[in-house]
MMTF fields as JSON, N, C-alpha, C and O atoms, coordinates in Angstrom:
{
  "mmtfVersion": "1.0.0",
  "mmtfProducer": "UNKNOWN",
  "numBonds": 455,
  "numAtoms": 456,
  "numGroups": 114,
  "numChains": 1,
  "numModels": 1,
  "chainsPerModel": [1],
  "groupsPerChain": [114],
  "chainIdList": ["A"],
  "bondAtomList": [4, 2, 8, 6, 12, 10, 16, 14, 20, 18, 24, 22, 28, 26, 32, 30, 36, 34, 40, 38, 44, 42, 48, 46, 52, 50, 56, 54, 60, 58, 64, 62, 68, 66, 72, 70, 76, 74, 80, 78, 84, 82, 88, 86, 92, 90, 96, 94, 100, 98, 104, 102, 108, 106, 112, 110, 116, 114, 120, 118, 124, 122, 128, 126, 132, 130, 136, 134, 140, 138, 144, 142, 148, 146, 152, 150, 156, 154, 160, 158, 164, 162, 168, 166, 172, 170, 176, 174, 180, 178, 184, 182, 188, 186, 192, 190, 196, 194, 200, 198, 204, 202, 208, 206, 212, 210, 216, 214, 220, 218, 224, 222, 228, 226, 232, 230, 236, 234, 240, 238, 244, 242, 248, 246, 252, 250, 256, 254, 260, 258, 264, 262, 268, 266, 272, 270, 276, 274, 280, 278, 284, 282, 288, 286, 292, 290, 296, 294, 300, 298, 304, 302, 308, 306, 312, 310, 316, 314, 320, 318, 324, 322, 328, 326, 332, 330, 336, 334, 340, 338, 344, 342, 348, 346, 352, 350, 356, 354, 360, 358, 364, 362, 368, 366, 372, 370, 376, 374, 380, 378, 384, 382, 388, 386, 392, 390, 396, 394, 400, 398, 404, 402, 408, 406, 412, 410, 416, 414, 420, 418, 424, 422, 428, 426, 432, 430, 436, 434, 440, 438, 444, 442, 448, 446, 452, 450],
  "bondOrderList": [1, 1, 1, 1, 1, 1, 1, 1, 1, 1, 1, 1, 1, 1, 1, 1, 1, 1, 1, 1, 1, 1, 1, 1, 1, 1, 1, 1, 1, 1, 1, 1, 1, 1, 1, 1, 1, 1, 1, 1, 1, 1, 1, 1, 1, 1, 1, 1, 1, 1, 1, 1, 1, 1, 1, 1, 1, 1, 1, 1, 1, 1, 1, 1, 1, 1, 1, 1, 1, 1, 1, 1, 1, 1, 1, 1, 1, 1, 1, 1, 1, 1, 1, 1, 1, 1, 1, 1, 1, 1, 1, 1, 1, 1, 1, 1, 1, 1, 1, 1, 1, 1, 1, 1, 1, 1, 1, 1, 1, 1, 1, 1, 1],
  "groupList": [{"groupName": "UNK", "atomNameList": ["N", "CA", "C", "O"], "elementList": ["N", "C", "C", "O"], "formalChargeList": [0, 0, 0, 0], "bondAtomList": [1, 0, 2, 1, 3, 2], "bondOrderList": [1, 1, 2], "singleLetterCode": "X", "chemCompType": "L-PEPTIDE LINKING"}],
  "groupTypeList": [0, 0, 0, 0, 0, 0, 0, 0, 0, 0, 0, 0, 0, 0, 0, 0, 0, 0, 0, 0, 0, 0, 0, 0, 0, 0, 0, 0, 0, 0, 0, 0, 0, 0, 0, 0, 0, 0, 0, 0, 0, 0, 0, 0, 0, 0, 0, 0, 0, 0, 0, 0, 0, 0, 0, 0, 0, 0, 0, 0, 0, 0, 0, 0, 0, 0, 0, 0, 0, 0, 0, 0, 0, 0, 0, 0, 0, 0, 0, 0, 0, 0, 0, 0, 0, 0, 0, 0, 0, 0, 0, 0, 0, 0, 0, 0, 0, 0, 0, 0, 0, 0, 0, 0, 0, 0, 0, 0, 0, 0, 0, 0, 0, 0],
  "groupIdList": [1, 2, 3, 4, 5, 6, 7, 8, 9, 10, 11, 12, 13, 14, 15, 16, 17, 18, 19, 20, 21, 22, 23, 24, 25, 26, 27, 28, 29, 30, 31, 32, 33, 34, 35, 36, 37, 38, 39, 40, 41, 42, 43, 44, 45, 46, 47, 48, 49, 50, 51, 52, 53, 54, 55, 56, 57, 58, 59, 60, 61, 62, 63, 64, 65, 66, 67, 68, 69, 70, 71, 72, 73, 74, 75, 76, 77, 78, 79, 80, 81, 82, 83, 84, 85, 86, 87, 88, 89, 90, 91, 92, 93, 94, 95, 96, 97, 98, 99, 100, 101, 102, 103, 104, 105, 106, 107, 108, 109, 110, 111, 112, 113, 114],
  "secStructList": [7, 7, 7, 3, 3, 3, 7, 7, 1, 2, 2, 2, 2, 2, 2, 2, 2, 2, 2, 7, 1, 3, 3, 3, 3, 3, 3, 3, 7, 6, 6, 7, 2, 2, 2, 2, 2, 2, 2, 2, 2, 2, 2, 2, 2, 2, 2, 6, 7, 6, 6, 7, 3, 3, 3, 3, 3, 3, 6, 6, 6, 7, 6, 6, 2, 2, 2, 2, 6, 6, 7, 7, 1, 1, 7, 3, 3, 3, 3, 3, 3, 6, 6, 3, 3, 3, 3, 3, 3, 3, 1, 1, 7, 7, 2, 2, 2, 2, 2, 2, 2, 2, 2, 2, 2, 2, 2, 2, 2, 2, 2, 2, 6, 7],
  "xCoordList": [100.569, 99.542, 98.452, 98.747, 97.398, 96.46, 97.011, 97.716, 96.717, 97.282, 96.038, 94.87, 96.428, 95.6, 95.459, 96.5, 94.256, 94.273, 94.011, 93.101, 94.754, 94.679, 93.636, 93.761, 92.446, 91.482, 91.456, 91.442, 91.453, 91.775, 90.743, 91.031, 89.564, 88.496, 87.007, 86.852, 86.111, 85.027, 84.464, 83.874, 84.497, 84.353, 85.253, 84.792, 86.374, 87.306, 86.679, 86.679, 86.199, 85.486, 84.372, 84.183, 83.436, 82.246, 82.875, 82.338, 83.899, 84.277, 84.806, 84.616, 85.557, 86.156, 84.921, 84.811, 83.973, 82.553, 82.159, 82.083, 81.894, 81.441, 82.319, 81.749, 83.613, 84.479, 84.627, 84.893, 84.519, 84.691, 83.592, 83.093, 82.998, 81.852, 82.206, 81.328, 83.054, 83.317, 84.261, 85.358, 84.095, 85.084, 84.899, 83.808, 86.192, 86.348, 87.024, 88.241, 86.183, 86.735, 87.119, 86.332, 88.423, 89.08, 89.151, 89.836, 88.376, 88.692, 89.406, 89.188, 90.296, 91.195, 91.671, 91.371, 92.404, 92.966, 94.661, 94.992, 95.427, 96.876, 97.131, 97.847, 96.505, 96.78, 96.127, 96.425, 95.358, 94.591, 95.523, 95.872, 95.934, 96.917, 96.166, 96.787, 94.872, 94.203, 93.955, 93.964, 93.698, 93.84, 95.413, 95.536, 96.242, 97.501, 97.635, 98.09, 97.215, 97.159, 96.257, 96.576, 95.193, 94.191, 94.53, 94.319, 95.161, 95.262, 96.16, 95.783, 97.391, 98.126, 97.18, 97.285, 96.301, 95.469, 94.458, 94.407, 93.676, 92.822, 93.523, 92.994, 94.712, 95.104, 95.403, 95.067, 96.055, 96.302, 95.002, 94.889, 93.965, 92.708, 92.058, 91.359, 92.408, 91.558, 92.354, 91.76, 93.761, 94.529, 93.449, 93.324, 92.823, 92.007, 90.933, 90.343, 90.729, 89.531, 89.89, 89.47, 90.549, 91.168, 90.113, 90.568, 88.65, 87.969, 87.3, 86.451, 87.976, 87.652, 88.73, 89.891, 88.385, 89.272, 89.298, 88.303, 90.409, 90.798, 91.028, 92.032, 90.265, 90.408, 90.574, 89.755, 91.674, 91.923, 91.665, 92.127, 90.812, 90.377, 90.828, 90.306, 91.658, 92.083, 91.091, 90.739, 90.534, 89.245, 89.65, 88.763, 91.116, 91.571, 91.694, 91.59, 91.875, 91.885, 90.791, 90.737, 89.781, 88.367, 87.267, 86.423, 87.291, 86.358, 84.764, 83.915, 84.495, 83.087, 82.783, 81.608, 83.675, 83.504, 82.52, 81.739, 82.869, 81.873, 80.452, 79.702, 80.063, 78.827, 78.045, 76.86, 79.023, 78.609, 78.11, 77.115, 79.163, 78.989, 78.607, 78.735, 78.061, 77.728, 78.61, 78.229, 79.949, 81.019, 81.337, 81.838, 81.091, 81.484, 82.731, 83.023, 83.352, 84.588, 85.53, 85.17, 86.757, 87.386, 88.186, 88.297, 88.847, 88.704, 87.23, 86.529, 86.962, 85.719, 86.109, 86.8, 85.592, 85.607, 84.173, 83.242, 84.02, 82.778, 83.032, 83.866, 82.33, 82.279, 81.25, 80.134, 81.35, 80.431, 80.298, 81.342, 79.08, 78.91, 78.108, 76.891, 78.907, 78.387, 78.357, 79.346, 77.223, 76.768, 76.153, 75.726, 76.153, 75.177, 76.37, 77.375, 76.076, 76.831, 76.137, 75.055, 77.096, 76.882, 77.658, 76.883, 78.611, 79.567, 80.001, 80.574, 79.713, 80.124, 81.051, 80.65, 82.026, 82.967, 83.724, 84.292, 83.804, 84.356, 85.061, 84.848, 85.785, 86.935, 87.715, 88.85, 87.037, 87.359, 86.746, 85.596, 87.516, 87.218, 87.468, 88.589, 86.404, 86.544, 86.971, 86.178, 88.2, 88.512, 87.616, 86.975, 87.625, 86.971, 85.519, 84.953, 85.021, 83.457, 83.594, 83.053, 84.362, 84.534, 84.817, 84.219, 85.786, 86.027, 84.697, 84.45, 83.929, 82.789, 82.017, 81.741, 81.688, 80.819, 81.581, 80.902, 82.59, 83.149, 83.108, 83.025, 83.16, 83.088, 81.799, 81.622, 80.803, 79.358, 79.005, 78.512, 79.336, 78.949, 79.812, 79.265, 80.88, 81.949, 81.335, 81.08, 81.075, 80.636, 79.329, 79.007, 78.509, 77.114, 77.358, 76.816, 78.027, 78.742, 79.327, 78.993, 80.189, 80.698, 79.586, 79.55, 78.693, 77.555, 76.715, 76.289, 76.374, 75.822, 76.164, 75.292, 77.401, 78.124, 78.944, 79.765, 78.692, 79.198, 78.224, 78.526],
  "yCoordList": [94.805, 94.214, 93.258, 92.728, 93.376, 92.723, 91.389, 90.689, 91.063, 89.709, 88.634, 88.982, 87.255, 86.305, 85.36, 84.865, 84.906, 83.824, 82.631, 82.759, 81.248, 80.347, 79.469, 79.064, 78.987, 78.264, 76.707, 76.588, 75.758, 74.441, 73.532, 72.338, 73.93, 73.127, 73.921, 75.105, 73.192, 74.027, 74.386, 75.466, 73.845, 74.032, 75.565, 76.621, 75.388, 76.526, 77.908, 79.053, 77.545, 78.679, 79.337, 80.552, 78.274, 78.874, 79.522, 80.534, 79.032, 79.743, 81.177, 82.056, 81.368, 82.607, 83.421, 84.488, 82.876, 83.856, 84.557, 85.769, 83.371, 83.756, 84.767, 85.66, 84.69, 85.359, 86.771, 87.684, 87.032, 88.463, 88.87, 88.199, 90.268, 90.936, 90.965, 90.609, 91.243, 91.528, 90.562, 90.519, 89.798, 88.816, 88.748, 88.949, 88.388, 88.571, 87.036, 86.861, 86.091, 84.83, 84.751, 84.965, 84.424, 84.414, 82.701, 81.933, 82.24, 80.968, 80.876, 81.532, 79.881, 79.593, 78.398, 77.611, 77.992, 76.627, 77.078, 78.068, 76.182, 76.389, 76.478, 77.31, 75.613, 75.696, 77.005, 77.261, 77.707, 78.813, 80.091, 80.773, 80.424, 81.569, 82.797, 83.773, 82.847, 84.362, 84.202, 85.288, 83.132, 83.374, 84.207, 85.239, 83.5, 84.221, 85.776, 86.595, 86.082, 87.564, 88.474, 89.641, 87.961, 88.584, 89.066, 90.181, 87.877, 87.88, 89.054, 89.546, 89.529, 90.8, 91.91, 92.825, 92.064, 93.128, 93.388, 94.415, 92.166, 91.995, 92.616, 93.511, 92.046, 92.212, 93.837, 94.45, 94.472, 95.917, 96.817, 97.786, 96.229, 96.785, 96.861, 97.802, 95.61, 95.289, 96.144, 96.433, 96.581, 97.604, 98.673, 98.777, 99.311, 100.421, 100.18, 101.086, 98.897, 98.343, 97.616, 96.465, 98.129, 97.509, 96.541, 95.512, 96.662, 95.767, 94.48, 93.655, 94.64, 93.354, 92.348, 92.621, 91.202, 90.127, 89.177, 88.513, 89.081, 88.014, 86.625, 86.271, 85.821, 84.466, 83.745, 83.924, 82.876, 82.169, 80.531, 79.786, 80.165, 78.8, 78.133, 78.565, 77.23, 76.212, 75.322, 74.402, 75.522, 74.681, 73.379, 72.533, 72.89, 71.555, 70.971, 69.752, 71.642, 71.107, 71.197, 70.398, 72.207, 72.364, 72.063, 72.911, 70.76, 70.72, 70.794, 70.743, 70.926, 71.28, 72.804, 73.17, 73.597, 74.664, 75.302, 76.249, 74.364, 74.448, 74.404, 75.261, 73.409, 73.226, 73.95, 74.254, 74.277, 75.131, 76.874, 77.526, 77.165, 78.508, 78.832, 79.912, 77.565, 77.353, 78.197, 79.148, 77.58, 78.175, 77.32, 76.215, 77.727, 77.163, 77.28, 76.684, 78.074, 78.438, 79.277, 79.717, 79.331, 80.231, 81.134, 80.882, 82.298, 82.518, 83.031, 83.476, 82.849, 83.496, 84.457, 84.073, 85.512, 86.597, 86.78, 87.121, 86.587, 86.649, 87.621, 87.312, 88.737, 89.554, 89.23, 89.257, 88.866, 88.318, 89.123, 89.479, 89.5, 89.972, 89.146, 89.009, 88.538, 87.263, 85.933, 85.477, 85.519, 84.478, 84.806, 84.021, 86.386, 86.626, 87.136, 87.772, 86.759, 87.315, 88.709, 88.8, 89.581, 90.962, 90.914, 91.08, 90.8, 90.777, 89.448, 88.657, 89.201, 88.012, 88.449, 89.226, 87.972, 88.468, 87.276, 86.557, 86.952, 85.719, 85.991, 86.883, 85.057, 84.697, 86.332, 86.599, 87.076, 88.369, 89.449, 89.775, 90.157, 91.057, 92.458, 92.745, 93.388, 94.911, 95.316, 95.134, 95.816, 96.174, 97.454, 97.64, 98.291, 99.803, 99.507, 100.072, 98.578, 98.243, 97.886, 98.545, 96.712, 96.181, 97.079, 97.042, 97.903, 98.856, 99.773, 100.083, 100.139, 100.982, 100.178, 100.693, 99.068, 98.224, 98.002, 98.248, 97.674, 97.768, 98.937, 98.804, 100.018, 101.499, 101.713, 102.191, 101.287, 101.444, 100.766, 101.348, 99.126, 98.213, 98.645, 98.523, 99.046, 99.234, 100.405, 100.352, 101.496, 102.937, 102.816, 103.484, 101.87, 101.482, 100.661, 100.949, 99.818, 99.003, 99.876, 99.647, 100.855, 101.657, 102.531, 102.612, 103.179, 104.007, 103.177, 103.758, 101.823, 100.876, 100.702, 100.591, 100.679, 100.176, 101.28, 101.039, 102.503, 103.7, 104.174, 105.134],
  "zCoordList": [99.526, 98.691, 100.007, 101.078, 99.398, 100.474, 100.99, 100.264, 102.149, 102.413, 102.224, 102.398, 101.84, 101.35, 102.263, 102.695, 102.748, 103.395, 102.57, 101.751, 102.627, 102.042, 102.455, 103.61, 101.704, 102.457, 101.697, 100.472, 102.477, 101.994, 102.419, 102.496, 102.71, 103.079, 102.868, 103.164, 102.393, 102.669, 103.887, 103.898, 104.751, 106.438, 106.528, 106.961, 106.097, 106.423, 105.539, 105.994, 104.299, 103.853, 104.397, 104.344, 105.068, 105.622, 106.92, 107.369, 107.494, 108.737, 108.567, 109.407, 107.297, 106.936, 106.893, 107.497, 106.144, 105.753, 107.163, 107.366, 108.21, 109.445, 110.216, 110.843, 110.213, 111.092, 110.419, 111.2, 109.337, 108.604, 107.962, 107.059, 108.455, 107.98, 106.409, 105.623, 106.082, 104.726, 104.114, 104.672, 103.124, 102.425, 101.155, 100.622, 100.415, 99.264, 98.857, 98.899, 98.509, 97.73, 96.572, 95.65, 96.355, 95.078, 94.657, 95.333, 93.491, 93.404, 91.954, 90.936, 92.198, 90.93, 90.816, 91.713, 89.872, 89.555, 89.118, 88.465, 89.614, 89.367, 87.68, 87.123, 87.156, 85.488, 84.775, 83.609, 85.404, 84.942, 84.682, 85.646, 83.35, 83.262, 83.57, 83.991, 83.4, 83.703, 84.99, 85.57, 85.807, 87.434, 87.962, 88.621, 87.508, 87.837, 87.471, 88.27, 86.252, 85.774, 86.597, 86.825, 87.015, 87.813, 89.229, 89.707, 89.864, 91.246, 91.896, 92.96, 91.25, 91.828, 91.577, 92.394, 90.677, 90.101, 91.428, 92.106, 91.595, 92.656, 94.018, 94.676, 94.321, 95.685, 95.811, 96.825, 94.711, 94.734, 94.922, 95.673, 93.995, 94.255, 95.652, 96.028, 96.485, 97.672, 98.778, 99.817, 98.57, 99.413, 99.989, 101.21, 99.279, 99.366, 100.401, 100.99, 100.575, 101.312, 102.764, 102.888, 103.749, 105.032, 105.501, 105.999, 105.442, 106.098, 105.21, 105.549, 104.038, 103.26, 103.426, 103.12, 103.899, 103.871, 102.804, 102.512, 102.2, 101.072, 101.245, 101.862, 100.804, 100.847, 99.546, 98.644, 99.393, 98.213, 98.311, 99.176, 97.206, 97.251, 95.84, 94.812, 95.78, 94.976, 94.558, 95.296, 93.294, 93.078, 92.938, 93.051, 92.652, 92.615, 94.036, 94.171, 94.941, 96.183, 97.105, 98.04, 96.928, 97.464, 96.456, 96.165, 95.891, 94.779, 95.057, 94.168, 96.476, 96.539, 96.513, 96.544, 96.464, 95.983, 94.951, 95.04, 93.849, 92.925, 93.117, 92.651, 93.802, 94.147, 94.921, 94.778, 95.996, 97.218, 96.774, 97.09, 96.02, 95.353, 93.916, 93.338, 93.401, 91.982, 90.936, 90.253, 90.985, 90.135, 88.974, 89.183, 87.753, 86.581, 85.785, 84.748, 86.395, 85.475, 86.623, 87.715, 86.028, 87.047, 86.259, 85.059, 86.813, 88.268, 88.33, 87.421, 89.621, 90.077, 91.51, 92.454, 91.388, 92.625, 93.243, 92.513, 94.389, 95.19, 96.442, 97.293, 96.52, 97.72, 98.535, 98.016, 99.919, 100.555, 101.753, 102.301, 102.296, 103.401, 104.173, 104.04, 105.078, 106.045, 104.999, 104.424, 104.916, 103.931, 102.69, 101.843, 102.67, 101.514, 100.294, 100.613, 98.956, 98.212, 97.345, 96.764, 97.506, 96.633, 95.564, 94.622, 95.198, 93.771, 93.319, 94.068, 92.043, 91.438, 90.114, 89.248, 90.117, 88.879, 88.345, 89.167, 86.906, 86.873, 85.263, 84.442, 85.243, 83.777, 83.443, 83.835, 82.833, 82.24, 82.929, 82.637, 83.986, 84.898, 84.33, 83.911, 84.301, 83.957, 85.703, 86.627, 85.855, 87.167, 87.373, 88.408, 86.338, 86.892, 87.354, 88.29, 86.59, 87.248, 88.312, 89.199, 88.657, 89.954, 91.086, 92.161, 90.769, 91.715, 92.1, 93.265, 91.049, 91.19, 92.201, 93.285, 91.941, 92.872, 94.152, 95.149, 94.346, 95.533, 96.416, 97.637, 95.867, 96.385, 96.988, 98.108, 96.09, 96.541, 97.752, 98.717, 97.695, 98.783, 100.108, 101.204, 100.044, 101.138, 101.811, 103.014, 101.073, 101.685, 102.325, 103.308, 101.7, 102.477, 103.708, 104.775, 103.595, 104.762, 105.963, 107.125, 105.627, 106.599, 107.216, 108.443, 106.484, 106.97, 107.878, 108.876, 107.703, 108.319, 109.758, 110.619, 110.003, 111.096, 111.749, 112.634, 111.279, 112.073, 113.216, 113.926]
}
């Protein structure tokens, strides 16, 4: 399964995005049952994309994440290229659609940097 970087501050989140060309931020709360169900599926899906780095943010710990990334509910998944958001999926995720979107962006990114 895809390795997760635990992000514990908003500064750490920005550093994570700057360091990794393609980043997937997963924002959740410990008391969210949907969050717990989705994370293993997301990690499995991202295994197919080795250049996408996965970062997890607990919204209870990093409260600023809501205002910085305009998050109104959890879980939220954001695919970022640098500081730019390409995919936003929240609450009830259709993984087939998410995979299609990931494939398109990942392929374009690969072509751009080959």
